[in-house]
Steps between C-alpha positions, in 0.01 A plus 500: 500500500733792581503724176740778638782630301717459807423120516558466116842679539603262771396194289699614198807593701500150662515359130811705410361826381678824602383848499635692201332843517177680568311748284215665693283213627643214285790306634719301248651163618751300297610138527832449336490118486163500316577829321150614589379850588176562690321825580296515815256779561521619860206734583538554872317256717245412219488132396556395149225364283511124497578479132779732515645301813470166326630640176816629666545164676474324164758721338730422800454133452347458843201246538192595691547198726813656640300779668 
C-alpha cells in the first residue's frame, strides 16, 4: 500500500477536495459539497503512518477498498 502524502492528495482531489492553503508542512484541503476540511501533513518524501493515512481517508469519506 502506497502511504505517501502525494498519493493521498491525488485521492482526495479526485473526490472533490481543493487546495485551500498551506502552513509550513501541513496542507489544508476543502470540499465545498460535503463542507469538510482536511489537513494533510506533507513532510518531504516521507510516508505517512498507516493510521494517519487511513484516518484522513475516513474523514474524507473514502473507503479503503477504493485504493
